[in-house]
py3Dmol code that shows the C-alpha trace and the ligand (Angstrom):
import py3Dmol

protein = """\
ATOM      1  CA  MET A   1      18.286  -7.517 -11.470  1.00  0.00           C
ATOM      2  CA  SER A   2      17.961  -3.801 -10.254  1.00  0.00           C
ATOM      3  CA  GLU A   3      16.344  -3.078  -7.032  1.00  0.00           C
ATOM      4  CA  ARG A   4      12.635  -3.251  -6.800  1.00  0.00           C
ATOM      5  CA  VAL A   5      10.576  -1.931  -3.994  1.00  0.00           C
ATOM      6  CA  LEU A   6       7.059  -2.963  -3.024  1.00  0.00           C
ATOM      7  CA  SER A   7       4.921  -1.772  -0.346  1.00  0.00           C
ATOM      8  CA  GLY A   8       1.138  -1.126   0.499  1.00  0.00           C
ATOM      9  CA  VAL A   9      -1.668   0.211   2.661  1.00  0.00           C
ATOM     10  CA  GLN A  10      -4.778  -1.378   3.538  1.00  0.00           C
ATOM     11  CA  PRO A  11      -7.736   1.007   2.721  1.00  0.00           C
ATOM     12  CA  THR A  12      -9.436   0.516   6.232  1.00  0.00           C
ATOM     13  CA  GLY A  13      -9.818   4.306   6.938  1.00  0.00           C
ATOM     14  CA  ARG A  14      -8.075   7.574   7.143  1.00  0.00           C
ATOM     15  CA  LEU A  15      -4.336   7.410   6.818  1.00  0.00           C
ATOM     16  CA  HIS A  16      -2.386   9.116   9.713  1.00  0.00           C
ATOM     17  CA  ILE A  17       1.136  10.597  10.244  1.00  0.00           C
ATOM     18  CA  GLY A  18       2.408   6.955  11.369  1.00  0.00           C
ATOM     19  CA  ASN A  19       1.484   5.763   8.007  1.00  0.00           C
ATOM     20  CA  TYR A  20       3.172   8.798   6.276  1.00  0.00           C
ATOM     21  CA  TYR A  21       6.186   8.913   8.188  1.00  0.00           C
ATOM     22  CA  GLY A  22       6.501   5.212   8.916  1.00  0.00           C
ATOM     23  CA  ALA A  23       6.137   4.172   5.323  1.00  0.00           C
ATOM     24  CA  ILE A  24       4.816   6.562   2.657  1.00  0.00           C
ATOM     25  CA  ARG A  25       7.482   9.493   2.788  1.00  0.00           C
ATOM     26  CA  GLN A  26      10.000   6.714   2.333  1.00  0.00           C
ATOM     27  CA  TRP A  27       8.269   5.325  -0.850  1.00  0.00           C
ATOM     28  CA  ALA A  28       8.143   8.909  -2.380  1.00  0.00           C
ATOM     29  CA  ALA A  29      11.768   9.632  -1.332  1.00  0.00           C
ATOM     30  CA  GLY A  30      12.924   6.236  -2.927  1.00  0.00           C
ATOM     31  CA  GLN A  31      11.409   7.192  -6.302  1.00  0.00           C
ATOM     32  CA  GLU A  32      14.525   9.163  -7.113  1.00  0.00           C
ATOM     33  CA  SER A  33      17.007   6.307  -6.325  1.00  0.00           C
ATOM     34  CA  GLY A  34      16.552   4.367  -9.733  1.00  0.00           C
ATOM     35  CA  ALA A  35      14.668   1.398  -8.254  1.00  0.00           C
ATOM     36  CA  GLU A  36      11.351   0.091  -9.891  1.00  0.00           C
ATOM     37  CA  ASN A  37       8.688   0.861  -7.418  1.00  0.00           C
ATOM     38  CA  PHE A  38       5.263  -0.962  -6.908  1.00  0.00           C
ATOM     39  CA  PHE A  39       2.889   0.757  -4.544  1.00  0.00           C
ATOM     40  CA  CYS A  40      -0.272  -1.368  -3.734  1.00  0.00           C
ATOM     41  CA  ILE A  41      -3.676  -0.566  -2.167  1.00  0.00           C
ATOM     42  CA  VAL A  42      -4.100  -4.007  -0.476  1.00  0.00           C
ATOM     43  CA  ASP A  43      -8.119  -4.054  -0.510  1.00  0.00           C
ATOM     44  CA  LEU A  44      -8.087  -7.738  -0.230  1.00  0.00           C
ATOM     45  CA  HIS A  45      -6.511  -7.284   3.192  1.00  0.00           C
ATOM     46  CA  ALA A  46      -8.891  -4.742   4.137  1.00  0.00           C
ATOM     47  CA  LEU A  47     -11.646  -7.563   4.234  1.00  0.00           C
ATOM     48  CA  THR A  48     -10.150  -9.306   7.083  1.00  0.00           C
ATOM     49  CA  VAL A  49     -11.970  -6.766   9.311  1.00  0.00           C
ATOM     50  CA  PRO A  50     -15.889  -5.999   8.901  1.00  0.00           C
ATOM     51  CA  THR A  51     -16.261  -3.195   6.369  1.00  0.00           C
ATOM     52  CA  ALA A  52     -19.350  -1.732   4.741  1.00  0.00           C
ATOM     53  CA  PRO A  53     -18.998  -2.418   0.813  1.00  0.00           C
ATOM     54  CA  GLU A  54     -19.230   1.259  -0.124  1.00  0.00           C
ATOM     55  CA  ALA A  55     -16.953   2.362   2.430  1.00  0.00           C
ATOM     56  CA  LEU A  56     -14.302  -0.035   1.176  1.00  0.00           C
ATOM     57  CA  ARG A  57     -14.698   0.998  -2.221  1.00  0.00           C
ATOM     58  CA  GLU A  58     -14.448   4.675  -1.137  1.00  0.00           C
ATOM     59  CA  SER A  59     -11.645   4.189   1.041  1.00  0.00           C
ATOM     60  CA  VAL A  60      -9.660   2.636  -1.956  1.00  0.00           C
ATOM     61  CA  LEU A  61     -10.229   5.973  -3.987  1.00  0.00           C
ATOM     62  CA  TYR A  62      -9.162   8.031  -0.955  1.00  0.00           C
ATOM     63  CA  THR A  63      -6.058   5.816  -0.451  1.00  0.00           C
ATOM     64  CA  ALA A  64      -5.134   6.325  -4.032  1.00  0.00           C
ATOM     65  CA  ALA A  65      -5.563  10.140  -3.619  1.00  0.00           C
ATOM     66  CA  ALA A  66      -3.404  10.002  -0.385  1.00  0.00           C
ATOM     67  CA  TYR A  67      -0.560   8.182  -2.248  1.00  0.00           C
ATOM     68  CA  LEU A  68      -0.327  10.681  -4.879  1.00  0.00           C
ATOM     69  CA  ALA A  69      -0.901  13.735  -2.491  1.00  0.00           C
ATOM     70  CA  CYS A  70       2.116  12.312  -0.508  1.00  0.00           C
ATOM     71  CA  GLY A  71       4.228  12.455  -3.633  1.00  0.00           C
ATOM     72  CA  ILE A  72       3.938   9.045  -5.364  1.00  0.00           C
ATOM     73  CA  ASP A  73       4.343   9.758  -8.895  1.00  0.00           C
ATOM     74  CA  PRO A  74       2.355   7.421 -11.514  1.00  0.00           C
ATOM     75  CA  GLN A  75       5.153   8.281 -14.035  1.00  0.00           C
ATOM     76  CA  LYS A  76       7.622   6.872 -11.608  1.00  0.00           C
ATOM     77  CA  SER A  77       5.812   4.038  -9.603  1.00  0.00           C
ATOM     78  CA  VAL A  78       3.273   1.534 -10.523  1.00  0.00           C
ATOM     79  CA  VAL A  79       0.389   2.313  -8.347  1.00  0.00           C
ATOM     80  CA  PHE A  80      -2.354  -0.185  -8.263  1.00  0.00           C
ATOM     81  CA  ARG A  81      -5.252  -2.075  -6.446  1.00  0.00           C
ATOM     82  CA  GLN A  82      -4.540  -5.669  -5.115  1.00  0.00           C
ATOM     83  CA  SER A  83      -7.790  -7.263  -6.046  1.00  0.00           C
ATOM     84  CA  PRO A  84      -7.813  -6.821  -9.691  1.00  0.00           C
ATOM     85  CA  VAL A  85      -4.423  -8.569  -9.792  1.00  0.00           C
ATOM     86  CA  ALA A  86      -5.903 -12.029  -9.182  1.00  0.00           C
ATOM     87  CA  GLU A  87      -2.326 -13.594  -9.319  1.00  0.00           C
ATOM     88  CA  HIS A  88      -2.178 -12.364  -5.521  1.00  0.00           C
ATOM     89  CA  ALA A  89      -5.054 -14.397  -4.378  1.00  0.00           C
ATOM     90  CA  GLU A  90      -3.594 -17.406  -6.376  1.00  0.00           C
ATOM     91  CA  LEU A  91      -0.096 -17.248  -5.194  1.00  0.00           C
ATOM     92  CA  GLN A  92      -1.407 -16.972  -1.635  1.00  0.00           C
ATOM     93  CA  TRP A  93      -3.009 -20.425  -2.012  1.00  0.00           C
ATOM     94  CA  ILE A  94       0.029 -21.950  -3.311  1.00  0.00           C
ATOM     95  CA  LEU A  95       2.274 -20.322  -0.464  1.00  0.00           C
ATOM     96  CA  GLY A  96      -0.398 -21.306   2.238  1.00  0.00           C
ATOM     97  CA  CYS A  97      -0.005 -25.064   1.272  1.00  0.00           C
ATOM     98  CA  MET A  98       3.919 -24.606   2.038  1.00  0.00           C
ATOM     99  CA  THR A  99       3.563 -22.486   5.239  1.00  0.00           C
ATOM    100  CA  PRO A 100       3.765 -24.584   8.611  1.00  0.00           C
ATOM    101  CA  LEU A 101       1.140 -23.453  11.030  1.00  0.00           C
ATOM    102  CA  GLY A 102       3.785 -22.945  13.778  1.00  0.00           C
ATOM    103  CA  TRP A 103       5.170 -20.045  11.663  1.00  0.00           C
ATOM    104  CA  LEU A 104       1.659 -18.182  11.668  1.00  0.00           C
ATOM    105  CA  ASN A 105       1.116 -18.857  15.295  1.00  0.00           C
ATOM    106  CA  ARG A 106       4.032 -16.715  16.008  1.00  0.00           C
ATOM    107  CA  MET A 107       2.611 -13.598  14.247  1.00  0.00           C
ATOM    108  CA  THR A 108       2.022 -11.056  17.082  1.00  0.00           C
ATOM    109  CA  GLN A 109      -0.405  -8.840  14.837  1.00  0.00           C
ATOM    110  CA  PHE A 110      -2.992 -11.710  14.737  1.00  0.00           C
ATOM    111  CA  LYS A 111      -2.896 -12.182  18.381  1.00  0.00           C
ATOM    112  CA  GLU A 112      -3.016  -8.524  19.236  1.00  0.00           C
ATOM    113  CA  LYS A 113      -6.042  -7.804  17.014  1.00  0.00           C
ATOM    114  CA  THR A 114      -7.861 -10.803  18.138  1.00  0.00           C
ATOM    115  CA  GLN A 115      -7.223 -10.084  21.755  1.00  0.00           C
ATOM    116  CA  ARG A 116      -8.459  -6.529  21.151  1.00  0.00           C
ATOM    117  CA  ASP A 117     -11.628  -7.631  19.294  1.00  0.00           C
ATOM    118  CA  LYS A 118     -12.960 -11.083  20.160  1.00  0.00           C
ATOM    119  CA  GLN A 119     -15.190 -10.931  16.941  1.00  0.00           C
ATOM    120  CA  LEU A 120     -12.069 -10.992  14.707  1.00  0.00           C
ATOM    121  CA  ASN A 121     -11.520 -14.891  14.432  1.00  0.00           C
ATOM    122  CA  CYS A 122     -11.554 -15.324  10.487  1.00  0.00           C
ATOM    123  CA  LEU A 123      -9.127 -17.553   8.575  1.00  0.00           C
ATOM    124  CA  GLY A 124      -8.454 -14.378   6.581  1.00  0.00           C
ATOM    125  CA  LEU A 125      -6.919 -12.531   9.603  1.00  0.00           C
ATOM    126  CA  TYR A 126      -4.816 -15.551  10.309  1.00  0.00           C
ATOM    127  CA  SER A 127      -3.449 -16.025   6.814  1.00  0.00           C
ATOM    128  CA  TYR A 128      -2.844 -12.286   6.347  1.00  0.00           C
ATOM    129  CA  PRO A 129       0.697 -12.547   6.460  1.00  0.00           C
ATOM    130  CA  VAL A 130       0.733 -15.244   3.556  1.00  0.00           C
ATOM    131  CA  LEU A 131      -1.115 -13.061   1.316  1.00  0.00           C
ATOM    132  CA  MET A 132       1.310 -10.206   2.233  1.00  0.00           C
ATOM    133  CA  ALA A 133       4.141 -12.754   1.412  1.00  0.00           C
ATOM    134  CA  ALA A 134       2.350 -13.383  -2.059  1.00  0.00           C
ATOM    135  CA  ASP A 135       2.086  -9.480  -2.412  1.00  0.00           C
ATOM    136  CA  ILE A 136       5.909  -9.036  -2.071  1.00  0.00           C
ATOM    137  CA  LEU A 137       7.280 -12.268  -3.790  1.00  0.00           C
ATOM    138  CA  LEU A 138       5.244 -11.971  -7.080  1.00  0.00           C
ATOM    139  CA  TYR A 139       7.127  -8.746  -7.666  1.00  0.00           C
ATOM    140  CA  HIS A 140      10.653 -10.014  -6.897  1.00  0.00           C
ATOM    141  CA  ALA A 141      10.617  -7.136  -4.460  1.00  0.00           C
ATOM    142  CA  THR A 142      14.343  -6.500  -3.055  1.00  0.00           C
ATOM    143  CA  ARG A 143      13.047  -3.797  -0.392  1.00  0.00           C
ATOM    144  CA  VAL A 144       9.938  -3.321   1.507  1.00  0.00           C
ATOM    145  CA  PRO A 145       9.698  -0.111   3.356  1.00  0.00           C
ATOM    146  CA  VAL A 146       7.171  -0.445   6.343  1.00  0.00           C
ATOM    147  CA  GLY A 147       6.612   0.449   9.608  1.00  0.00           C
ATOM    148  CA  GLU A 148       8.065  -1.711  12.601  1.00  0.00           C
ATOM    149  CA  ASP A 149       4.700  -3.452  12.963  1.00  0.00           C
ATOM    150  CA  GLN A 150       5.049  -4.989   9.791  1.00  0.00           C
ATOM    151  CA  LYS A 151       8.691  -6.271  10.085  1.00  0.00           C
ATOM    152  CA  GLN A 152       7.703  -9.523  11.394  1.00  0.00           C
ATOM    153  CA  HIS A 153       5.430 -10.215   8.392  1.00  0.00           C
ATOM    154  CA  ILE A 154       8.219  -9.346   6.046  1.00  0.00           C
ATOM    155  CA  GLU A 155      10.546 -11.817   8.067  1.00  0.00           C
ATOM    156  CA  LEU A 156       7.947 -14.383   7.459  1.00  0.00           C
ATOM    157  CA  ALA A 157       7.840 -13.743   3.789  1.00  0.00           C
ATOM    158  CA  ARG A 158      11.570 -14.281   3.383  1.00  0.00           C
ATOM    159  CA  ASP A 159      11.225 -17.628   5.442  1.00  0.00           C
ATOM    160  CA  ILE A 160       8.540 -18.701   3.016  1.00  0.00           C
ATOM    161  CA  ALA A 161      10.564 -17.665   0.067  1.00  0.00           C
ATOM    162  CA  LEU A 162      13.678 -19.545   1.424  1.00  0.00           C
ATOM    163  CA  ALA A 163      11.502 -22.868   2.283  1.00  0.00           C
ATOM    164  CA  VAL A 164       9.934 -22.687  -1.153  1.00  0.00           C
ATOM    165  CA  ASN A 165      13.078 -22.140  -3.056  1.00  0.00           C
ATOM    166  CA  GLY A 166      14.745 -24.946  -0.990  1.00  0.00           C
ATOM    167  CA  ARG A 167      11.781 -27.185  -1.908  1.00  0.00           C
ATOM    168  CA  VAL A 168      11.648 -26.802  -5.889  1.00  0.00           C
ATOM    169  CA  GLY A 169      15.351 -26.524  -5.742  1.00  0.00           C
ATOM    170  CA  GLN A 170      15.743 -23.309  -7.608  1.00  0.00           C
ATOM    171  CA  GLU A 171      15.706 -19.451  -6.872  1.00  0.00           C
ATOM    172  CA  LEU A 172      12.042 -19.006  -7.840  1.00  0.00           C
ATOM    173  CA  PHE A 173      11.622 -16.135  -5.466  1.00  0.00           C
ATOM    174  CA  THR A 174      14.099 -13.087  -4.541  1.00  0.00           C
ATOM    175  CA  ILE A 175      14.496 -12.806  -0.870  1.00  0.00           C
ATOM    176  CA  PRO A 176      13.293  -9.356   0.279  1.00  0.00           C
ATOM    177  CA  GLU A 177      14.580  -7.137   2.957  1.00  0.00           C
ATOM    178  CA  PRO A 178      12.716  -4.916   5.133  1.00  0.00           C
ATOM    179  CA  ALA A 179      13.401  -1.021   5.423  1.00  0.00           C
ATOM    180  CA  VAL A 180      12.147   0.525   8.563  1.00  0.00           C
ATOM    181  CA  ALA A 181      12.328   4.334   8.953  1.00  0.00           C
ATOM    182  CA  ARG A 182      14.479   5.350  11.971  1.00  0.00           C
ATOM    183  CA  GLU A 183      12.517   7.822  14.112  1.00  0.00           C
ATOM    184  CA  ALA A 184       9.143   7.048  12.871  1.00  0.00           C
ATOM    185  CA  ALA A 185       9.428   3.308  12.665  1.00  0.00           C
ATOM    186  CA  ARG A 186       6.391   3.199  15.369  1.00  0.00           C
ATOM    187  CA  VAL A 187       4.513   6.346  15.871  1.00  0.00           C
ATOM    188  CA  MET A 188       2.410   5.648  19.003  1.00  0.00           C
ATOM    189  CA  SER A 189      -0.953   6.784  19.843  1.00  0.00           C
ATOM    190  CA  LEU A 190      -1.429  10.567  21.463  1.00  0.00           C
ATOM    191  CA  ARG A 191      -3.517   9.088  24.096  1.00  0.00           C
ATOM    192  CA  ASP A 192      -1.384   6.127  25.124  1.00  0.00           C
ATOM    193  CA  GLY A 193       2.338   6.283  24.448  1.00  0.00           C
ATOM    194  CA  ARG A 194       2.324   2.080  24.617  1.00  0.00           C
ATOM    195  CA  GLU A 195      -0.242   1.890  21.635  1.00  0.00           C
ATOM    196  CA  LYS A 196       0.633   2.150  18.166  1.00  0.00           C
ATOM    197  CA  MET A 197      -1.174   5.025  16.386  1.00  0.00           C
ATOM    198  CA  SER A 198      -3.706   3.299  14.389  1.00  0.00           C
ATOM    199  CA  LYS A 199      -6.424   4.182  11.740  1.00  0.00           C
ATOM    200  CA  SER A 200      -8.954   1.917  13.597  1.00  0.00           C
ATOM    201  CA  ALA A 201      -8.272   3.085  17.313  1.00  0.00           C
ATOM    202  CA  PRO A 202     -11.801   4.412  18.377  1.00  0.00           C
ATOM    203  CA  SER A 203     -10.567   7.809  19.678  1.00  0.00           C
ATOM    204  CA  ASP A 204      -9.807  10.118  16.599  1.00  0.00           C
ATOM    205  CA  TYR A 205      -7.738  12.140  19.353  1.00  0.00           C
ATOM    206  CA  SER A 206      -5.167   9.201  19.243  1.00  0.00           C
ATOM    207  CA  ARG A 207      -3.967  10.102  15.800  1.00  0.00           C
ATOM    208  CA  ILE A 208      -3.185  12.850  13.332  1.00  0.00           C
ATOM    209  CA  ASN A 209      -4.990  12.104  10.299  1.00  0.00           C
ATOM    210  CA  LEU A 210      -3.455  13.437   6.968  1.00  0.00           C
ATOM    211  CA  THR A 211      -6.678  15.144   6.134  1.00  0.00           C
ATOM    212  CA  ASP A 212      -6.854  16.921   9.732  1.00  0.00           C
ATOM    213  CA  SER A 213      -7.367  20.802   9.619  1.00  0.00           C
ATOM    214  CA  ASP A 214      -4.846  23.013  11.235  1.00  0.00           C
ATOM    215  CA  ASP A 215      -7.120  23.750  14.116  1.00  0.00           C
ATOM    216  CA  GLU A 216      -7.608  19.925  14.654  1.00  0.00           C
ATOM    217  CA  ILE A 217      -3.809  19.368  14.685  1.00  0.00           C
ATOM    218  CA  PHE A 218      -3.428  21.934  17.283  1.00  0.00           C
ATOM    219  CA  PHE A 219      -6.231  20.790  19.427  1.00  0.00           C
ATOM    220  CA  LYS A 220      -5.141  17.098  19.166  1.00  0.00           C
ATOM    221  CA  ILE A 221      -1.454  17.945  20.019  1.00  0.00           C
ATOM    222  CA  ALA A 222      -2.641  20.463  22.924  1.00  0.00           C
ATOM    223  CA  ARG A 223      -4.538  17.566  24.171  1.00  0.00           C
ATOM    224  CA  ALA A 224      -1.779  14.773  23.695  1.00  0.00           C
ATOM    225  CA  LYS A 225      -1.146  12.987  26.939  1.00  0.00           C
ATOM    226  CA  THR A 226       2.294  14.012  28.560  1.00  0.00           C
ATOM    227  CA  ASP A 227       3.067  13.463  32.193  1.00  0.00           C
ATOM    228  CA  SER A 228       3.575  15.564  35.355  1.00  0.00           C
ATOM    229  CA  ILE A 229       7.439  15.571  35.246  1.00  0.00           C
ATOM    230  CA  PRO A 230       8.851  18.914  34.465  1.00  0.00           C
ATOM    231  CA  GLY A 231      11.073  19.749  31.678  1.00  0.00           C
ATOM    232  CA  LEU A 232      11.315  17.846  28.327  1.00  0.00           C
ATOM    233  CA  THR A 233      13.616  14.650  28.544  1.00  0.00           C
ATOM    234  CA  TYR A 234      13.794  11.744  25.976  1.00  0.00           C
ATOM    235  CA  ASP A 235      13.107   8.622  28.298  1.00  0.00           C
ATOM    236  CA  PRO A 236      11.087   6.106  26.061  1.00  0.00           C
ATOM    237  CA  GLU A 237      10.820   3.817  29.252  1.00  0.00           C
ATOM    238  CA  ASN A 238       9.460   5.965  32.026  1.00  0.00           C
ATOM    239  CA  ARG A 239       8.040   8.734  29.822  1.00  0.00           C
ATOM    240  CA  PRO A 240       6.435   6.999  26.823  1.00  0.00           C
ATOM    241  CA  GLU A 241       4.157   9.611  25.743  1.00  0.00           C
ATOM    242  CA  VAL A 242       6.554  12.682  26.055  1.00  0.00           C
ATOM    243  CA  ALA A 243       9.243  10.368  24.050  1.00  0.00           C
ATOM    244  CA  ASN A 244       6.792   9.769  21.534  1.00  0.00           C
ATOM    245  CA  LEU A 245       6.046  13.452  20.821  1.00  0.00           C
ATOM    246  CA  ILE A 246       9.845  14.029  20.702  1.00  0.00           C
ATOM    247  CA  ARG A 247      10.143  11.176  18.025  1.00  0.00           C
ATOM    248  CA  ILE A 248       7.320  12.614  15.861  1.00  0.00           C
ATOM    249  CA  TYR A 249       9.041  16.058  16.078  1.00  0.00           C
ATOM    250  CA  ALA A 250      12.482  14.448  15.136  1.00  0.00           C
ATOM    251  CA  ALA A 251      10.853  12.684  12.305  1.00  0.00           C
ATOM    252  CA  ALA A 252       9.073  15.802  11.058  1.00  0.00           C
ATOM    253  CA  SER A 253      12.140  17.802  11.237  1.00  0.00           C
ATOM    254  CA  GLY A 254      14.908  15.386  10.109  1.00  0.00           C
ATOM    255  CA  VAL A 255      16.837  15.441  13.239  1.00  0.00           C
ATOM    256  CA  THR A 256      17.423  13.081  16.372  1.00  0.00           C
ATOM    257  CA  PRO A 257      15.409  12.639  19.448  1.00  0.00           C
ATOM    258  CA  SER A 258      18.699  13.980  21.509  1.00  0.00           C
ATOM    259  CA  GLN A 259      18.710  17.025  19.258  1.00  0.00           C
ATOM    260  CA  VAL A 260      15.142  17.831  20.099  1.00  0.00           C
ATOM    261  CA  GLU A 261      15.755  17.317  23.707  1.00  0.00           C
ATOM    262  CA  ALA A 262      18.776  19.470  23.564  1.00  0.00           C
ATOM    263  CA  GLU A 263      16.672  22.285  21.667  1.00  0.00           C
ATOM    264  CA  TYR A 264      13.788  22.350  24.200  1.00  0.00           C
ATOM    265  CA  GLU A 265      15.408  21.475  27.276  1.00  0.00           C
ATOM    266  CA  GLY A 266      14.561  24.568  29.049  1.00  0.00           C
ATOM    267  CA  ALA A 267      11.207  25.279  27.333  1.00  0.00           C
ATOM    268  CA  GLY A 268       7.814  24.287  28.685  1.00  0.00           C
ATOM    269  CA  ALA A 269       5.626  21.466  27.319  1.00  0.00           C
ATOM    270  CA  SER A 270       3.214  24.091  25.787  1.00  0.00           C
ATOM    271  CA  ALA A 271       6.200  25.613  23.920  1.00  0.00           C
ATOM    272  CA  PHE A 272       7.316  22.303  22.652  1.00  0.00           C
ATOM    273  CA  LYS A 273       3.792  21.558  21.844  1.00  0.00           C
ATOM    274  CA  HIS A 274       3.357  24.804  19.697  1.00  0.00           C
ATOM    275  CA  ALA A 275       6.657  23.976  17.784  1.00  0.00           C
ATOM    276  CA  LEU A 276       5.540  20.554  17.077  1.00  0.00           C
ATOM    277  CA  THR A 277       2.073  21.703  15.847  1.00  0.00           C
ATOM    278  CA  ASP A 278       3.854  23.985  13.262  1.00  0.00           C
ATOM    279  CA  ARG A 279       6.186  21.251  12.067  1.00  0.00           C
ATOM    280  CA  LEU A 280       2.949  18.855  11.551  1.00  0.00           C
ATOM    281  CA  VAL A 281       0.768  21.468   9.890  1.00  0.00           C
ATOM    282  CA  ALA A 282       3.822  22.311   7.529  1.00  0.00           C
ATOM    283  CA  ASP A 283       3.713  18.658   6.509  1.00  0.00           C
ATOM    284  CA  VAL A 284       0.109  17.829   6.598  1.00  0.00           C
ATOM    285  CA  ALA A 285      -1.416  20.983   5.050  1.00  0.00           C
ATOM    286  CA  PRO A 286      -0.249  20.217   1.567  1.00  0.00           C
ATOM    287  CA  ILE A 287      -0.909  16.522   1.636  1.00  0.00           C
ATOM    288  CA  ARG A 288      -4.549  17.558   3.093  1.00  0.00           C
ATOM    289  CA  ASP A 289      -5.306  19.880   0.280  1.00  0.00           C
ATOM    290  CA  GLY A 290      -4.030  17.521  -2.259  1.00  0.00           C
ATOM    291  CA  ILE A 291      -6.099  14.710  -1.065  1.00  0.00           C
ATOM    292  CA  ARG A 292      -9.107  17.071  -1.244  1.00  0.00           C
ATOM    293  CA  ARG A 293      -8.345  18.048  -4.603  1.00  0.00           C
ATOM    294  CA  LEU A 294      -7.877  14.597  -6.132  1.00  0.00           C
ATOM    295  CA  TYR A 295     -10.595  12.936  -4.040  1.00  0.00           C
ATOM    296  CA  ASP A 296     -13.187  15.473  -4.743  1.00  0.00           C
ATOM    297  CA  ASP A 297     -12.486  16.351  -8.428  1.00  0.00           C
ATOM    298  CA  GLY A 298     -10.255  13.817  -9.827  1.00  0.00           C
ATOM    299  CA  ARG A 299     -12.196  10.405  -9.335  1.00  0.00           C
ATOM    300  CA  ALA A 300     -11.809   9.705 -12.994  1.00  0.00           C
ATOM    301  CA  HIS A 301      -8.265  10.318 -12.975  1.00  0.00           C
ATOM    302  CA  LEU A 302      -7.807   8.374  -9.957  1.00  0.00           C
ATOM    303  CA  LEU A 303      -9.469   5.141 -11.403  1.00  0.00           C
ATOM    304  CA  ALA A 304      -7.435   5.716 -14.704  1.00  0.00           C
ATOM    305  CA  VAL A 305      -4.220   5.643 -12.727  1.00  0.00           C
ATOM    306  CA  LEU A 306      -5.162   2.544 -10.916  1.00  0.00           C
ATOM    307  CA  ARG A 307      -6.215   0.503 -13.952  1.00  0.00           C
ATOM    308  CA  GLU A 308      -3.014   1.628 -15.900  1.00  0.00           C
ATOM    309  CA  GLY A 309      -1.058   0.362 -12.875  1.00  0.00           C
ATOM    310  CA  GLU A 310      -2.814  -2.959 -12.776  1.00  0.00           C
ATOM    311  CA  GLY A 311      -1.766  -3.599 -16.190  1.00  0.00           C
ATOM    312  CA  LYS A 312       1.768  -3.106 -15.431  1.00  0.00           C
ATOM    313  CA  ALA A 313       1.395  -5.124 -12.267  1.00  0.00           C
ATOM    314  CA  ARG A 314      -0.263  -7.912 -13.971  1.00  0.00           C
ATOM    315  CA  GLU A 315       2.612  -8.552 -16.455  1.00  0.00           C
ATOM    316  CA  VAL A 316       5.147  -8.819 -13.750  1.00  0.00           C
ATOM    317  CA  ALA A 317       2.722 -10.973 -11.373  1.00  0.00           C
ATOM    318  CA  GLY A 318       1.739 -13.102 -14.333  1.00  0.00           C
ATOM    319  CA  ARG A 319       4.966 -13.978 -15.050  1.00  0.00           C
ATOM    320  CA  THR A 320       6.012 -14.981 -11.756  1.00  0.00           C
ATOM    321  CA  LEU A 321       2.704 -17.153 -11.044  1.00  0.00           C
ATOM    322  CA  ARG A 322       3.461 -18.953 -14.199  1.00  0.00           C
ATOM    323  CA  GLU A 323       7.225 -19.813 -13.080  1.00  0.00           C
ATOM    324  CA  VAL A 324       5.595 -20.750  -9.888  1.00  0.00           C
ATOM    325  CA  LYS A 325       3.019 -23.107 -11.169  1.00  0.00           C
ATOM    326  CA  GLU A 326       5.567 -24.672 -13.358  1.00  0.00           C
ATOM    327  CA  ALA A 327       7.773 -25.288 -10.432  1.00  0.00           C
ATOM    328  CA  VAL A 328       5.227 -26.763  -8.144  1.00  0.00           C
ATOM    329  CA  GLY A 329       3.612 -29.082 -10.721  1.00  0.00           C
ATOM    330  CA  LEU A 330       0.546 -27.293 -11.830  1.00  0.00           C
ATOM    331  CA  TRP A 331      -0.222 -26.802 -15.700  1.00  0.00           C
ATOM    332  CA  ALA A 332       1.088 -23.180 -16.280  1.00  0.00           C
ATOM    333  CA  GLU A 333      -1.197 -22.319 -19.477  1.00  0.00           C
TER     334      GLU A 333
END
"""
ligand_1 = """\
35
LIG
N 1.953 3.943 13.796
C 2.630 3.641 13.051
N 3.998 4.038 13.063
C 4.811 3.769 12.052
N 4.422 3.141 10.715
C 2.908 2.631 10.552
N 2.338 1.981 9.789
C 1.018 1.828 10.326
N 0.861 2.447 11.504
C 2.102 3.072 11.813
C 2.749 1.383 8.557
O 2.168 2.127 7.491
C 1.927 1.040 6.406
C 0.561 0.749 6.167
O -0.135 0.107 7.335
P -1.616 -0.473 7.034
O -2.535 0.454 6.910
O -1.580 -1.487 6.001
O -1.834 -1.347 8.246
P -1.364 -1.373 9.754
O 0.060 -1.392 10.016
O -2.302 -2.214 10.577
O -1.909 0.384 10.181
P -2.962 0.663 11.152
O -3.134 2.436 10.736
O -2.988 0.152 12.319
O -4.329 0.135 10.400
P -5.519 -0.544 10.912
O -5.950 0.322 12.077
O -6.554 -0.509 9.989
O -4.838 -1.785 11.441
C 2.850 -0.011 7.128
O 4.123 -0.098 6.341
C 2.657 0.127 8.481
O 3.743 -0.590 8.981
"""
view = py3Dmol.view(width=600, height=400)
view.addModel(protein, "pdb")
view.setStyle({"model": 0}, {"cartoon": {"style": "trace"}})
view.addModel(ligand_1, "xyz")
view.setStyle({"model": 1}, {"stick": {}})
view.zoomTo()
view.show()
């Protein structure tokens, strides 16, 4: 079978440069590789945190606009919502019955999210990685391009696939490989270099959104936390905020952190921040304009793209689910 790529974003708010450099930019570039591509808007996952119904529906459309504005081409990739393809939820149940609790107890994202917000203690958040395994295994994905924070979940999907294959005595599921972007594997907050840049962080100054204006990007980078050590040195351990800015610059320019360090060694923090702002504006401005155009004027077009994608996704997912039901002893028809 040819290579098949699957990935997704939770429609939980405005996308930021971590989502772009860490995940979506890889998806767009990979469209030319000859692989089959499935890009999902994982709206069932978004229900794991409290969300107003109208805001969630809007966020789904906004995320679809962002995918297209970032270069995902519906002629080359299947773009779809998770919830209309009911096979995701159905396979999740079957996989959940075969996933030891100990495996889920190791998941760091659940621990981090529930520690940060004590209200978040629902079963859905706990079993989130099993739904994610279903998302991936339904499509026999060979490669899953994600940020580093999701790598542990892909490893769990691999473990579940191997365990189920062993249990039913056949190669029911393809074993997926994670693909993590190098410099942008983990883009950190602009306020705290030890925290991941995140859509749901309370301060908008912690992230660069894909819809930020040029002025907002300028002010956010100008106010981004650094330290009092003179000069620009790449030292992630002792200078996490400066190292983060260097890595963002490297990701935006396609160079390594040491090349950035060499280029700006003698420059002051403000000259480096100006150069970084220019790089970010060059990447974000066309995406921002595309999102605005598609989201404001193209809602019918976005829904048509999603519905067409859902038709294609259902064909593949339906076939896999029938095979799984057969293998585990359920009536497949
Ligand atoms: N800071 C990041 N650096 C690199 N990659 C990142 N990703 C997310 N944040 C960063 C990658 O983007 C894809 C979509 O992520 P998601 O929205 O489904 O969920 P998330 O990982 O939980 O992202 P956020 O922004 O932190 O969202 P909230 O605040 O809603 O939880 C994934 O491939 C992810 O790795």
